[in-house]
C-alpha positions as CSV (number, residue, x, y, z in Angstrom):
1,M,33.9,-28.3,-14.1
2,L,30.3,-27.3,-13.5
3,L,28.5,-27.3,-10.2
4,T,24.8,-27.8,-9.5
5,M,22.8,-26.2,-6.6
6,T,24.0,-29.1,-4.4
7,D,27.6,-28.4,-5.3
8,Q,28.1,-31.8,-6.8
9,P,30.5,-31.7,-9.7
10,L,29.3,-32.7,-13.2
11,E,31.2,-33.7,-16.2
12,D,32.7,-30.9,-18.4
13,S,30.2,-31.8,-21.1
14,L,26.9,-30.0,-21.5
15,L,24.1,-30.7,-19.0
16,T,21.4,-33.0,-20.2
17,R,17.9,-31.6,-20.8
18,E,16.6,-33.5,-17.7
19,A,19.4,-32.1,-15.5
20,C,18.6,-28.6,-16.7
21,E,14.9,-29.0,-16.0
22,R,15.6,-30.3,-12.5
23,L,18.0,-27.5,-11.8
24,A,15.5,-24.9,-13.1
25,D,12.7,-26.5,-11.0
26,R,14.8,-26.2,-7.9
27,I,15.7,-22.6,-8.7
28,I,12.1,-21.7,-9.2
29,K,10.9,-23.4,-6.0
30,K,13.6,-21.5,-4.1
31,I,12.6,-18.2,-5.6
32,E,8.9,-18.8,-4.9
33,S,9.6,-19.7,-1.2
34,Q,11.6,-16.5,-0.8
35,L,9.0,-14.4,-2.5
36,K,6.3,-15.9,-0.2
37,E,8.4,-15.1,2.8
38,L,8.8,-11.5,1.8
39,S,5.2,-11.2,1.0
40,D,4.2,-12.6,4.4
41,L,6.6,-10.1,6.0
42,H,5.3,-7.0,4.3
43,T,1.5,-7.8,4.1
44,P,0.7,-6.2,7.5
45,Y,2.4,-2.9,6.4
46,W,0.6,-2.9,3.1
47,D,-2.7,-3.5,4.8
48,A,-2.1,-0.7,7.3
49,R,-1.1,1.7,4.5
50,N,-4.3,0.9,2.6
51,D,-6.4,1.5,5.8
52,V,-4.8,4.9,6.3
53,L,-5.4,5.9,2.7
54,K,-9.0,4.9,2.9
55,N,-9.5,7.1,6.0
56,L,-7.8,10.0,4.3
57,I,-10.0,9.7,1.3
58,Q,-13.1,9.6,3.5
59,L,-12.0,12.7,5.4
60,G,-11.2,14.5,2.2
61,S,-14.6,13.6,0.7
62,G,-16.3,14.8,3.9
63,S,-14.5,18.1,3.9
64,I,-15.6,18.7,0.3
65,V,-19.2,17.9,1.1
66,V,-19.2,20.3,4.1
67,T,-17.5,23.1,2.0
68,V,-20.0,22.7,-0.9
69,T,-22.9,22.5,1.5
70,F,-22.1,25.7,3.4
71,S,-20.4,27.6,0.6
72,S,-23.3,30.1,0.2
73,A,-23.2,30.8,4.0
74,L,-19.4,31.2,3.9
75,L,-19.7,33.9,1.2
76,K,-22.1,36.1,3.2
77,P,-20.3,38.8,5.2
78,G,-20.3,38.2,8.9
79,M,-21.4,34.5,8.7
80,A,-18.1,32.8,8.3
81,W,-17.2,33.3,12.0
82,K,-20.3,31.4,13.1
83,L,-19.2,28.3,11.1
84,S,-15.7,28.5,12.2
85,L,-14.5,25.5,14.2
86,F,-11.9,27.6,16.2
87,G,-13.9,30.8,16.7
């Protein structure tokens, strides 16, 4: 005996095409609703992660620009301590 999603028994014969299509549609709708629920749950985390990565990229780019800009001064003896952030 076969059961549908509503747990109603069917005949032991094969399902009709229409019954299979209705069953497939119900399964697809259920999967879509669960995927939307999961997406709504995780969207704030994904957005926060993207914001953090954007900030890291900007900080990295800024540090490269500063390094390239002051590279000639950093190579001169006795000048590195003047550009030091901690010294």
